[in-house]
C-alpha positions, 0 to 999 in steps of 0.5 A: 171310414166311409170315404175309404170304403167308397174309394176301395169300392170305386177302385174295384169297379175301375179294375173290373171295368178294365178287366172286362174291356181287355177281355172283350178286346183280346178275347172277342172274335168275329162271328163267335169263332174260336181262335182254334178255327183260324188257319194254320198260317202261310204255307209255301208252295215252292220247293226248298231249292227254289226258295234257296236260289231266290234268296241271293246274298244281295236280296238278303242284304236289301231285305227289310222286315215286314 
């Protein structure tokens, strides 16, 4: 019975350590900033007409994901 308790406690410790590691890996941020402090993304300064004329059929066919 003591061995089973030890295994359960050890498994719990491993799970807790993994959870803490994931929290640090995914929740940590540089300089103590929150995710809300990040920018809103990339905004185009081009007019929709300029963008539409740039993306010709050939360019669309040759485009690669990025």
